[in-house]
C-alpha positions, 0 to 999 in steps of 0.5 A: 791281474795279468795272464801267466804268459803275459797280457799280450796273450789276450790282446785282439789284433783284428776285428770285423763285423759279420752278418746279423750282429756277429763279429769275428775276432783274432787274438795275438796268440792265434785264437780266432772266432765269431761271436754272436751278439744278437742277444743284447742287440737292440737293448739299452746302449746296444740299441745303437747297433740297430743302425747297421753303419754304427755296428759295422764301425767296430774297431779295437780301442787303445786299450784292446777293448772292442769298441764302437765309436766312443759309445760302446766297448766290450771286454776282450778277455770275456770275448776270448773266453766265449770263443775258446770255451775256457773258464777264467781259471783256465786262463789265470790259474792263480784264481783257483788259489784265491779265497774270500774266506776270512 
């Protein structure tokens, strides 16, 4: 589902590792902020982040995902929602109109 203002709106343009397990992101629409990922660091596939060099190798992938090598990637839309505090319905108003009833 695309954004009403275009899919570029939620496209990250810059990412930087920060202290601990935080990353800083900036999106094409100017939204920027820091995300603390320490709640998942060290668990499952995120154990790779315990190697600081691996964590600092964060980049924006081909499809806009926030990626660490070819092993871990995070959804840029979910991170945008966390930074802005918005709900999916705030970004994609058409979600309000959908219903799962038969």
